[in-house]
C-alpha positions in Angstrom: -20.9 -61.0 38.5 -18.5 -63.1 40.5 -17.7 -65.3 37.5 -16.5 -62.3 35.6 -14.1 -61.5 38.4 -12.6 -65.0 38.7 -9.4 -66.3 37.2 -9.5 -69.1 34.6 -8.4 -71.6 37.2 -11.5 -71.0 39.4 -14.1 -71.8 36.7 -14.0 -75.6 37.3 -12.5 -75.7 40.7 -13.9 -78.1 43.3 -15.3 -77.2 45.7 -16.7 -74.3 43.7 -15.2 -70.8 44.2 -18.2 -68.5 44.9 -16.2 -65.4 45.8 -12.7 -65.1 44.2 -9.8 -64.6 46.6 -8.2 -62.2 44.2 -10.9 -60.5 42.0 -9.6 -59.4 38.7 -10.9 -57.2 35.9 -8.8 -58.9 33.2 -11.9 -60.4 31.6 -13.4 -57.0 31.1 -10.1 -55.8 29.7 -10.0 -58.7 27.3 -13.7 -58.1 26.4 -12.9 -54.5 25.4 -9.7 -55.3 23.6 -9.9 -58.8 22.0 -13.7 -59.0 21.5 -14.2 -55.4 20.5 -16.6 -54.9 23.5 -16.0 -51.1 23.5 -17.5 -50.8 20.0 -20.6 -52.9 20.9 -21.1 -51.1 24.2 -20.8 -47.7 22.5 -23.2 -48.7 19.8 -25.8 -49.8 22.3 -25.3 -46.6 24.3 -25.6 -44.3 21.3 -28.7 -46.1 19.9 -30.5 -46.3 23.2 -29.9 -42.7 24.0 -30.9 -41.4 20.5 -34.0 -43.6 20.5 -35.0 -42.4 24.0 -34.7 -38.8 22.9 -36.5 -39.4 19.6 -39.4 -41.2 21.4 -39.8 -38.3 23.8 -39.7 -35.6 21.1 -42.2 -37.4 18.9 -44.6 -38.8 21.5 -45.0 -35.7 23.6 -46.7 -33.5 20.9 -48.7 -36.5 19.7 -50.0 -37.3 23.2 -50.7 -33.6 23.9 -52.9 -33.3 20.8 -54.8 -36.4 21.8 -55.2 -35.3 25.4 -56.2 -31.7 24.8 -58.1 -31.8 21.5 -59.2 -35.5 21.4 -57.3 -35.8 18.1 -58.4 -39.0 16.4 -61.3 -39.5 18.9 -61.2 -42.3 21.4 -60.1 -44.9 18.9 -56.7 -43.5 18.2 -55.3 -44.3 21.7 -56.6 -47.9 21.3 -55.2 -48.1 17.8 -51.8 -47.0 19.1 -51.8 -49.6 21.8 -52.9 -52.3 19.3 -49.9 -51.4 17.1 -47.6 -52.1 20.1 -49.0 -55.7 20.2 -47.7 -56.5 16.8 -44.8 -59.0 17.2 -41.5 -57.9 15.9 -41.0 -61.2 14.1 -44.0 -60.3 11.8 -42.3 -57.0 10.8 -38.7 -57.9 10.4 -38.8 -59.4 6.9 -40.7 -56.5 5.2 -38.6 -54.0 7.1 -35.4 -55.7 6.1 -36.4 -55.8 2.4 -37.2 -52.1 2.5 -34.0 -51.2 4.3 -32.0 -53.4 1.9 -33.6 -51.7 -1.2 -32.8 -48.3 0.3 -29.3 -49.3 1.3 -29.7 -48.2 4.9 -28.9 -51.3 6.7 -25.9 -51.0 9.1 -26.9 -47.4 9.8 -27.4 -45.7 13.1 -30.2 -43.4 11.9 -32.1 -46.2 10.3 -32.0 -48.2 13.5 -33.1 -45.1 15.6 -36.1 -44.6 13.2 -37.3 -48.2 13.5 -36.9 -48.2 17.3 -38.7 -44.9 17.6 -41.6 -46.1 15.4 -41.8 -49.3 17.5 -41.9 -47.5 20.9 -43.9 -44.4 20.1 -47.4 -46.2 20.4 -46.7 -47.2 24.0 -45.0 -44.0 24.9 -47.9 -41.9 23.5 -50.4 -44.1 25.4 -48.5 -43.5 28.7 -48.1 -39.7 28.1 -51.8 -39.3 27.3 -52.7 -40.6 30.8 -50.2 -38.1 32.3 -51.5 -35.2 30.3 -55.1 -35.9 31.0 -54.4 -35.9 34.7 -52.7 -32.5 34.4 -55.0 -29.6 35.4 -55.8 -27.7 32.3 -56.5 -24.6 34.4 -52.8 -24.2 35.1 -52.0 -24.2 31.4 -54.8 -21.7 30.7 -53.5 -19.4 33.4 -50.1 -19.4 31.8 -51.7 -18.6 28.4 -53.7 -15.7 30.0 -50.4 -14.4 31.4 -49.0 -14.1 27.8 -47.6 -17.6 27.1 -48.2 -19.1 23.7 -49.5 -22.7 23.8 -46.1 -24.0 22.8 -44.4 -22.0 25.5 -46.9 -23.1 28.1 -46.3 -26.7 27.1 -42.5 -26.4 27.4 -42.2 -24.2 30.4 -45.3 -25.2 32.5 -46.6 -28.6 31.5 -43.3 -30.4 30.8 -41.7 -29.6 34.2 -44.8 -30.8 36.1 -45.2 -34.0 34.1 -41.4 -34.7 34.2 -41.9 -37.8 36.4 -44.2 -39.2 33.7 -41.7 -38.4 31.0 -39.0 -40.2 33.0 -41.1 -43.3 32.9 -41.3 -43.1 29.1 -37.6 -42.3 28.9 -36.7 -45.3 31.0 -39.0 -47.6 29.0 -37.5 -46.4 25.7 -33.9 -46.8 26.8 -34.3 -50.2 28.4 -36.4 -51.5 25.5 -33.8 -50.3 22.9 -30.9 -51.6 25.0 -32.4 -55.1 25.3 -33.7 -55.3 21.7 -32.1 -58.2 19.8 -34.0 -59.2 16.7 -33.7 -55.9 14.7 -30.2 -55.4 16.1 -28.9 -58.7 14.7 -30.8 -58.5 11.3 -30.4 -54.8 10.4 -26.8 -54.1 11.7 -23.4 -54.8 10.3 -20.1 -55.1 12.1 -19.9 -51.4 12.7 -23.3 -51.0 14.4 -23.9 -54.3 16.2 -25.1 -53.9 19.8 -24.2 -55.3 23.2 -27.0 -57.8 23.1 -25.6 -59.3 19.9 -22.2 -59.7 21.6 -23.8 -61.3 24.6 -25.6 -63.9 22.6 -22.5 -64.6 20.6 -20.9 -65.8 23.8 -23.9 -67.5 25.4 -25.2 -69.4 22.3 -22.3 -71.9 22.5 -18.7 -72.2 21.5 -17.4 -70.1 24.4 -14.5 -72.6 25.0 -11.9 -70.7 27.1 -13.9 -67.4 27.1 -16.1 -68.0 30.1 -14.8 -64.9 31.8 -15.5 -62.7 28.8 -18.9 -64.2 28.4 -19.7 -63.4 32.0 -18.3 -59.9 31.7 -20.4 -59.3 28.6 -23.6 -60.4 30.5 -22.8 -58.0 33.3 -22.2 -55.1 30.9 -25.3 -56.1 29.1 -27.6 -55.5 32.1 -25.6 -52.8 34.0 -26.6 -49.7 32.0 -30.3 -50.5 32.4 -29.9 -50.7 36.1 -27.9 -47.5 36.1 -30.6 -45.6 34.2 -33.3 -47.0 36.5 -31.3 -46.0 39.5 -30.8 -42.4 38.3 -34.5 -42.1 37.5 -35.8 -43.9 40.5 -37.1 -40.9 42.4 -39.3 -40.0 39.4 -40.6 -43.5 38.8 -43.1 -44.0 41.6 -44.4 -40.5 41.3 -44.6 -40.8 37.5 -46.5 -44.1 37.7 -48.9 -42.7 40.2 -49.3 -39.5 38.1 -50.4 -41.6 35.1 -52.9 -43.7 37.1 -56.4 -43.8 35.8 -59.0 -42.0 38.0 -62.0 -44.0 39.1 
């Protein structure tokens, strides 16, 4: 953080300058102008937000069907969790070949699809725990009062399990924001993400761009902290809501 606010003359000063006397945002300005940081930052923000929404939209009905009707039996939940254990490096080559054949590399929607598929298993596994802890009597009372099952889910169940959904949303956003392998292989110059820019600075050859490298690292971690801060009041309650009963 402090390095990104230093002047170029302070990088190699002796004794070291821990806190700059005159903090400056010039490295952030240079990052967004000379290094196209604004485009990378926007790409990460759009992809993370879209993947988070897609993960919630797809995983909620899937988890609901498993929790309420035992869809797939007890093995489906375990199978979903096992899918999450597959290493990304084992999937990247066949996915790249398929995407290349379909001509959908360097495409926002294609990236959102692969991120959603990757994060749905864990999201479903989390939501199943939240939904199984939800009293089914409340949902049945709403249906007796005239609600359809879908309306009861949207207007009764979802507001109560909102803390649990916040946990899923936070996981999906941070996982997408920090993802690197698919981002560097399946993207072009128009869709590369912030993590790709960060590694371009930190993998060597920074020369005179130490300030921009530090600024890119700060911007690379700041949104995840911001989202976690906004959802913090839901997190403890959500994690407790999804706890397994003894």
